[in-house]
Each structure stands twice: as C-alpha cells, then as structure tokens.
C-alpha positions as CSV (number, residue, x, y, z in Angstrom):
1,M,87.9,67.9,201.9
2,R,86.2,68.4,205.6
3,T,82.9,68.1,203.3
4,V,83.6,64.9,200.8
5,S,84.2,63.1,204.0
6,V,81.4,64.1,205.7
7,V,79.6,63.4,202.6
8,S,80.8,60.0,202.1
9,M,79.9,59.0,206.0
10,M,76.9,60.3,205.6
11,M,76.2,58.6,202.0
12,L,77.6,55.2,204.0
13,G,74.9,55.8,207.2
14,V,71.3,56.2,205.1
15,Y,72.8,52.9,203.2
16,G,73.6,50.9,206.1
17,F,77.5,50.6,205.8
18,A,79.8,51.6,209.2
19,A,83.4,52.3,207.7
20,E,86.7,54.1,209.0
21,V,87.5,56.7,206.7
22,P,91.2,56.8,206.1
23,K,93.3,60.0,206.3
24,G,96.4,61.5,205.8
25,P,99.5,60.1,204.2
26,E,99.8,57.3,206.4
27,F,96.8,55.9,204.8
28,W,99.2,55.8,201.2
29,D,102.1,54.2,202.9
30,Q,99.1,51.6,203.4
31,F,97.7,51.2,199.8
32,A,101.5,49.1,198.5
33,P,100.2,46.8,195.5
34,E,102.5,44.2,194.5
35,P,104.4,45.1,191.2
36,L,101.7,44.2,188.1
37,H,98.2,44.2,190.6
38,I,95.4,45.4,188.3
39,I,93.5,48.2,189.8
40,S,90.7,49.2,187.0
41,P,89.0,48.2,185.1
42,E,85.8,47.7,188.1
43,N,83.9,44.8,188.1
44,P,81.9,45.3,186.5
45,S,83.8,48.1,184.5
46,V,81.9,51.3,184.2
47,S,83.4,52.4,180.7
48,N,84.0,50.7,177.6
49,P,86.2,51.5,176.0
50,P,87.7,49.9,179.6
51,L,90.6,51.6,181.4
52,V,92.9,49.2,181.9
53,H,95.4,50.6,184.9
54,W,98.0,48.2,187.1
55,Q,100.8,48.9,189.2
56,A,103.6,49.3,187.7
57,H,106.9,46.8,187.8
58,P,109.7,48.7,188.4
59,D,112.2,46.8,186.3
60,A,109.9,47.2,182.6
61,R,110.7,48.7,179.8
62,S,106.9,48.0,178.6
63,Y,103.8,46.3,179.1
64,R,101.8,43.7,177.1
65,I,98.0,43.4,177.9
66,V,96.0,41.0,177.2
67,L,92.1,41.1,176.7
68,E,90.0,37.8,175.9
69,S,86.3,36.9,175.8
70,D,84.6,34.0,174.3
71,G,85.1,34.8,170.2
72,Y,87.4,38.0,171.1
73,T,91.0,38.5,171.5
74,G,93.0,41.7,171.6
75,E,96.8,42.5,172.6
76,W,98.7,45.7,173.2
77,S,101.6,47.1,174.0
78,T,102.3,50.2,176.3
79,E,105.4,51.6,177.8
80,W,102.8,53.4,180.6
81,N,100.8,51.4,183.4
82,F,97.3,51.9,181.7
83,L,95.8,51.7,178.7
84,T,92.5,52.8,177.2
85,T,91.4,50.4,174.7
86,P,91.5,52.3,170.7
87,D,87.4,51.1,170.5
88,P,84.4,49.6,172.7
89,L,84.8,46.0,172.9
90,P,81.8,44.0,173.0
91,K,79.8,42.6,175.9
92,G,80.5,39.9,177.6
93,E,83.1,38.5,180.4
94,Y,86.4,39.1,179.9
95,R,90.2,38.2,180.8
96,L,93.0,40.2,181.6
97,V,96.5,39.9,181.8
98,V,99.3,42.3,181.7
99,E,102.4,41.3,181.0
100,A,105.9,43.3,182.1
101,L,108.7,43.1,179.5
102,D,112.7,44.0,179.6
103,Q,114.2,46.3,178.0
104,A,114.6,43.7,174.8
105,G,110.6,42.9,175.0
106,R,111.4,39.6,176.5
107,P,108.7,38.5,179.0
108,M,110.1,39.0,182.5
109,E,106.5,38.5,184.8
110,S,102.5,38.2,184.5
111,S,99.9,39.9,186.5
112,E,97.2,37.2,187.3
113,V,93.9,36.5,185.2
114,Y,92.1,39.4,186.0
115,T,88.4,38.5,185.2
116,F,85.8,41.6,184.7
117,E,82.3,42.2,183.0
118,L,81.4,44.3,180.1
119,S,77.6,45.2,180.5
120,R,77.4,47.8,177.7
121,P,78.7,47.6,174.5
122,H,79.6,51.3,174.6
123,D,76.8,53.5,176.6
124,G,78.2,57.2,177.5
125,M,81.1,58.4,176.8
126,N,84.4,56.9,174.6
127,V,87.8,57.8,176.2
128,D,91.1,57.1,175.2
129,L,92.6,60.0,177.1
130,N,93.6,61.9,173.8
131,T,90.0,62.8,173.0
132,L,86.7,63.1,174.0
133,T,83.9,61.8,171.7
134,L,80.7,60.8,172.4
135,T,77.8,57.9,171.2
136,P,75.0,60.0,169.7
137,G,72.8,60.4,171.7
138,A,73.9,59.7,174.8
139,P,73.3,62.1,177.7
140,V,76.3,64.1,179.0
141,A,73.5,65.7,181.5
142,Y,70.7,65.0,183.3
143,S,67.5,65.9,181.4
144,D,64.4,67.9,182.7
145,E,62.5,64.6,183.1
146,V,65.5,63.0,185.7
147,I,66.1,66.5,187.4
148,E,61.8,66.6,188.0
149,E,62.4,62.9,189.6
150,I,65.2,63.9,192.0
151,R,63.4,67.1,193.1
152,G,60.1,65.4,193.7
153,A,61.7,62.3,195.4
154,T,60.3,61.0,198.6
155,G,61.3,58.9,201.2
156,S,65.1,58.3,202.2
157,R,66.1,59.2,198.3
158,G,64.4,62.5,199.4
159,E,66.1,63.0,202.8
160,L,69.4,62.1,201.3
161,R,68.3,64.4,198.2
162,D,68.0,66.9,201.1
163,K,70.9,66.3,203.1
164,L,73.1,66.6,200.5
165,I,71.5,70.0,199.5
166,E,72.3,71.3,202.8
167,L,75.5,70.4,203.0
168,A,76.5,71.8,199.4
169,R,75.1,75.1,200.1
170,Q,77.4,75.0,203.8
171,P,80.5,77.3,203.7
172,R,83.8,75.7,203.6
173,E,86.3,77.2,205.0
174,G,89.6,77.0,202.9
175,A,88.6,75.5,200.6
176,L,90.6,75.8,197.5
177,V,92.4,79.0,198.8
178,D,95.1,77.9,196.9
179,P,94.3,75.5,194.1
180,R,97.9,74.3,192.5
181,E,99.3,70.9,193.9
182,P,101.4,71.1,196.2
183,E,105.4,69.3,195.5
184,R,104.4,65.5,195.8
185,F,108.1,65.1,197.1
186,P,109.2,68.3,199.0
187,D,112.5,66.6,200.9
188,G,113.6,66.1,197.1
189,V,113.4,61.9,197.3
C-alpha cells in the first residue's frame, strides 16, 4: 500500500498538483454519500456500456434506472445498487435518474438528474458483470509499437517512466503476506 501511495503522490507531483492522500479507516467514515447519490459513471464515462452505481437507499426493495439522450431512452429495474446496461449505448450526452421503489414497487425517492457524456460508441471491452466480451480488433494489451514508444519516451514522460520502473523494482516488505481479505466487521456489527 505504501508503494501505491508513493506512486500516486509522485504522479500528482509530476503534474503539478498537491493533495493529501487520505489514510486509514477514518477516511471511510467521511465517505458517506446520501442515498441515491450517483457514484458512477464518471463524466465522461470510461466504459460503454456504462456501469451505473449509486448509494443504496436503506428502505428500497428495488430500483428503476432511466437513461435518456437525444433520440434514446432506456429503462431498467434491479434489486442491487448498480447496473450495467445490457448493450453499448450510442455516443452522446445522457441524463440519468435512479428511483428507489418500496416492496410494492411504488416510487419512494429519486436521485437528482445526473448528466454524463459517452464519447465512444463501444471501444474496448464491453462488460456486463457476468461475462467478458471484446469488440473485435480491440487491443487487450499494448502493441509492440506502443511499448517501443514508451521505451523511447523523453522529457517528463521518460522521467516518469523511469521513476515508476524504479519504484516497481523496490522490495515491498509485507506486501501480500496474507492475501485474504480481513473481516469487514470484526466486532460483529
């Protein structure tokens, strides 16, 4: 974890940003979005189909998700607080609303309208949380040409590459000594 933090801080420094990296469980105490707060997709979305994720509503039994764009409307239902649309969407600007439903399927509360941009029709991987399919011709690893471009980089990009390689070669004491995930609520709460 220390290596990840060092690399993150180094990258922030290279690009001229300064920020304090939150540490420890107290960070998660601060991360308490309101129910139905949209967590993803990012704006612009980095995947198509987009992964829609929101803060769960404590009393909801299910959710209705509505995505609209000029010339497109999609509506889905789920019991979970996330959804990947079953198919890639046309590129454009989308409006997203998530509605919490009670046990009888009646609306309880809605999210604010969240707007995001989908700039790619469906490049790269298309993931629906159950299967992994690839768009024909989409690279899943860097090509030889891209690797040579990275190797030949000069200036700040070359310096960043060299620093990342140096950090990756350092021993990481205690890293993955026990790869099992710790109990989330060890006190039984």
